[in-house]
N, C-alpha and C positions, 0 to 999 in steps of 0.2 A: 164928676171928677173926684178921684180918690184922695182923701185927706192923708197925705203921707207924713204929716207932722205929728199925728196922734201917737201917744206913748205905747198903746197896746192895740193888738188886732181886735180884741173884744173888750171894749171899754165898760161893759156892764158887769162881766164876770171876773176878769183878771185883777181888778183892784181888790176884790174880795177873797182872793186865794189865801188859804191858811189863816182864816179868821173864825171866831166862834159862830158867826152867821153861816159860814160855809159848812161848819160841822153840823149845824142843825139841818141844813139842806141835805147833807149826806145821809143822815139818819132817816129823813123822810123818803128819800129815793131808795135807800137800801131795803126798807120794808117791802116796797112794791117789787124790787128786784128779786128778793128771796122767794116771794110767792110765785113770780114768773118762773124762776129756775125750778122750783119744785114741781110745778105743773107741766113744764115743757121740756126739761132736759133730763133724760134717764140717768146720765152720769152723776149729776148733782143731786137728783132725787135719791139715788142710792147712798150718796154721802150723808144726806140728812137722816135717812133711815138707819144707817150704820151708827150714827151718833145718837140715835134715839130722840131726835127732836123734830118738830115741825116749825115752819117759818113763824107761826104765831107765838111759839114759845120764846122767841128771841125778843127781848125787851129793850135792848140798847146796843150800841156799837161794840161795847165791851163784851156783852153776852155773845154776840156773833163770833168774836175772836176766840172766845173760850169754847164755844159749842161745836164748831166745824173744824176738823183737822185740815191742815194744808195739803193740797195736791200738787203734783208736778210731773216730771218726766217718768218717774217710777210707776205712778198710777196709770199714765197713758200706756206704758209698756204692759201693765197688767191687763188693760182692756184689749190691747193687740194680742196678748196671749189667749184671750177668750174668743175673739172674733177673727183672728188671723190677720193677714194683710188685705182684707176686704175693706177698701177705703170707704165704700158706701155705708157699710155697717158701722165702721169706726166713727164716721162723721155723724151718723144718726145718734149713736150712743153719746158722743161728746157734746153735740150741739142741739139735738132735737129736730123733729120733722119740720117745724115751721121755718127754722133758720136754714136747714138744708134746702128746702124748696125755694128759698130766697138767695141761694148761693150764686154769686156773680163771677168771682175770680178766686181761684184756689192756688195758693203758693205754700211754701213751707219755711220753717226755720232752717238754719244752715246745717243742722244735724251734727254739730260738734260733739254731742254726747252719745252718738251712735245711731239714734233713730230720729229722723226728721219729724217734727211735730206739725200737723196740718195748720196752716195759717189762712183761714177762710176769710174772704171779703164778701159780705152780704150787701145787696143793693140798699137795704135800709140803713146800713152802717156808713155809706159813702159820705153823708153829710157830717157825721161825727168825725170821720177821718179828715175831711176837708177843714173842719173847724180847728182840730188840734194841730194840723199841719200849718194852718194859717197863723195860729198863735206863736208857734215856734219860729216859723220863717220870718215873721214880722220882727221878732226880737233879735233874730240873727242878721237883720239888715237887708233882707231881700225887698226890693221895691219895683214898681212898674218900670219896664224897660230892661230889666236884668235878664241874662241868658244863663240858665243853669245846666251844666253838664252832669247828667245822671250816670254815675260810673260804678254803682253797686251792680252785683250780678242781676241781670234781668230774667235769667232762666230759673224760674220757680222760687227765687229767693224773696223773703218777706220785705226786705228793704229796697227791692228793685221796682218791679212793675207797678205795685200799688201806689208808689209815689206819683206816677203819671196821673192817676185818678185823683189823688188827694190834692194836687196843685191846680186842679181844673178851675176853681173859682178864685184863685189868687190873681189879683188884677195885673195885667200888662206884662207878665213874664213869659219867657219862652223856655220850654223844656227840650233839651237835646239828649234823647235817650241812647247814649253810646253803649253803655253796659260794660262790665268788667271783662266779659267774654271776648270783646273786640281786641284785647291785648293793648299793651302800652303804646305801640307805634300808632295805631288807629286812634286811640284816645287822644294822644297829643295832636295828631293831624286834624282830627275833627274839632277839637277845642279851638285850634288856631283858625281853621277854615270858617267856622260859624261864629267866631268872636265871643266864645263863652267868657263870662266874667265872674262866674261862680261855679264851684265844683262840689259835688257830694259823692263820697265813697269811703273806703276804709283808710285809716291813717297809714297803713303799710303801703297801699297803692300810691297815696299822695307822696310819701317819701321816695318810693321807687321812681316816680315820674321826675323827681329832681335829678336823679342820676341819668335817666334816659333822654331828657329833653335836649341837652346839647348834642347828643349823638343823632337823634332823629330829626330835629328841626334846626340844629346849628345855633341855637340861642339858649340862654339860661331861662329857667322856668319863670323867673320874674317878668320876663319880657312878654309873656302871654297876656298880662293884664288881669289876672284873677284877683278879685278883691275879697272874696269870701270862700273859706273852706268849711264845709259842713261835713263832719266826720263822725263815723259810728261803726257799730258791729264788732268792735274790738277796742282794747285800751290804746291810748295814744294821744288823743286830743287833750286828755286831762293830765298827761305826764309833762311836767314843766319843761324838761329837756327836749322832748319831742315837739311840744307846742312852740317853743322858742325857735327851734330850727325851721319848722314849717313857716312860721310867720316871717322869719328873716329871708328865707330862700324865695318865697312866693311874693313877699311884700303884701301879704293879705292878713285878714283877721281869721283866726281859727276858732271854730265852734264845735263843741262836743254835743251830740244829739243821740237820744235813744235810751235803751235799757229801761223803757217805760215811756211815759209821755212828758219829755222834758228836753231842755237845751241849756247850754251855758250862756252866760251873758258876755258883754264886751269889756268887762273890767280887765285891766292889764294883767292882773294876777288871777289865775284860775280859781273860781269860787265854787266849783261843782256845777251841776245842772239844776235849773229851777224847775220844780214840778208844776206843770201847767194845767193839770186835769182834776182838780179837787171835785168838780161838779160831775165828772164822768167816771171816775175810778177811785175807790177807796184804797189808800196806800198804807201798808203795814210793814213792820220788820219783825222777824222772828230769830231766835237764837239758833245758830247752825247745829248745835248738838242737842239741846233740850227741846227745841221747836216751840218754846214759850214765847209769848209776845214781848218784844223789846219796846219800851216807851219811846216815842218820837221826841227825843230831847237833843240838844246841841251836842254833836260829836258821837251820838249813838251809832252802833254798827250791827248789822244783821242781814239775813237773807230777805230780799224784797218780795213781798206778797201783794198781789193785786186782786181787786174784786170790782167787776163792772157794775156801775150804778144804773146803767141803761142796757141790760143784757140783750134785749131783742135787737138792738142796733150796735152791739159791742164791736169795737175794732180789734181789741186785743184781749186783755185779761178777762177771765170768766168769773169764777167764784173761789176766793182764797187759793189762787193758783200762782205758782212760782216757776220761773225759768232758771232759778238757782244763782242769780246774780247777788253778790254780797255788796250792800250799799253802806256808806257812812252818810249820815244826814246832818244838816246844819240849819238850825232854826232861828239863829240870830239874824237881824236884818243884813241884807247883802249891801256892800259898799256901792254897788252899781245903782241902787235905789229902786229896783223893780221887785215885784211881788213873787210869792211862792217860796216855800222852804226849798232847800237845795240838797242834792244827793250826789255822791261821788261813787263810782263803781270801783270797789277795792279788788274784786276778782270774782271768780265763779266758785261755788261750793264744790263742784266736781273737779276744779283745777287746783284746789288747795293742796300743797305739799307740806309734809311735816318732817323737818330735819332735826333730830334730837328733840322732838316735841315742839319745835318752834314752827308756827305756821308761816309759809312762804308762798306768795302768789307770783305767777309769771309776769304780771304787769309791774310788780315791784322790781323784779330783776331787770325788766326792760328799761325802767326808769334809770337805774344805775348805769346800764350800758350806754344809754343815750347821753349820759353825762360826760362822755369822752368823744365828742364829735370829730376832733382832729385825729384821733388815734384808732377809733373803731368805726366800722361801717354802720353799726346799729343792728346788724343781722346776727341772730344767734339761735340756738336750739337747746332745750333741756333734755338730757338723755336719761330715761328711766329704765332701770334694769328689772323692776318688778312693779306690779300694779300700785298706783298711788292710793292713799296719800302718803304712806310711810316711805321715807327715803333713807337707805343706809348711807351715812355720810362717808365721803363728801358728795355733795350734789354735783353731778357732772354737767358741764356746759361745753358746747361747741361755739366758739366766738370768732367772727371775722375781724381781722385787723384791717386798718385802712390803707389805701394806696400811699406809698412813701415810707411806711413803717418797716424797719429792717428786722431781720431775725435777731440781731444783737440787742434790739430794744425790747423784745418780748418779755424776758424775765423781769425787767423793771416794771413794764406795763402790767404784767400779771400780778405783781405784788401790789401795785397801786389799785388795781381793780378789786383784788381780794380784800385789801384793807378797807376799801369803801363799802363793799358788801357786808363785811363783818360789822362795821360801824353802824350801818343803816338797817341791815336785815338779820344780823346775828349768825351769818353763815360764812364759811370759807370754801368756795367751790374748787373743784378740780377742772382746769380749763384745757381744752384741746384747741389749739390755734388753727384757724383756717385762713387761706389767702383770700383777698377780696373777690367777691362774686362767685364764691364756691357754693353757697347755699342758694336754693331756688328763690326767686322773687315771685310772690303771689299777687295776682290782681284782685283776688277775693280775700276772704279772711285767712290770715297766716296761722298755720298750726305750729305752735312753739314747742310742743312736746313730741319727742321721738320715742316711741315705745319699743325699746330693744327687746322686750320680753315677748312680743307677739310674733 
């Protein structure tokens, strides 16, 4: 019988997260991990050689951060430039022969930066994936008897099919793999038919289901009985206005998950996501411009960089690799009382816009727009006339007004919205008003940028 009263999934490791003892364990594991990378992974061996160091030259965690430059999408594109789109050669170069021979499931990231990055799942990594998913799911309230509707994209997307494998050992739950591809009508029908009481997908899909449920099923979304919303792949669950609307409409608890190995807690006020993987992955921040290490102190902000401490069985980050997400970290104890420092996704380094030198992220604009739930639908687009990050002011927005808002109300609403953006984000946008339901509703990740220059 599963002890459902215990505080953590892993009572041995999770109480030790973000402690000096865990830091010592990370250093012990990192030394072995670096030797393995040098011996087995061509991509990372080249990075060592280019830096002029060998694994044995690195004498501390700090040495490691200084010695090996960060890699990310640009470096993967460089490899593709050398090997072409030969996926076998690319995989061998990035991951090495031993891991390619162990390849069990191949998916990709969503490709929002232009080129999807291979997201391989190795047989040896399945246990690690199950462990990390177990830690997160337990904290988010999943328990035996729950039925989880899996509504991320199942076709090649990293957040989709792998979850079916990672939940294998979670006791007593049923996975209903509907997939974003099914469309909103089928998603709603299947959740009702199979009695799903938990949902995982993008925040934009969860919001769209609120609109469609009365049309499709003839009932408000709250009547489905969903108690947990596990959301990720885009901002939303961490935006107070979005979180508040979702919790109110569904009558459920909203959890933010992803952008690494973490999830938010059930504190009424969003505290960021607790990092759950100190024993599996070394977490760092770097300055977006200088690429220098940013100390992990309360309130610090930088691009998240990850290094697997068990590379042969790695689920995700490899060696000082980044996906370009900008995090803010919080190291003071969380009022929820659980362990792990916390991180909040501020934006993506490649999504950052600069208006008169002021950095602006789409997620911040989304937060302001969702602050007008009675007057705006929450759907908008940012129009770019030239490649980012520089934007010649004013920043152009297409914004949908809500049902019932008249044309005569728009000038006043525009002033109200503009004033709030100026107060919070230091910008005054040029707004093009759109009628409700003008913009497309995405079941997968919503693209907020319209590139008029392409």
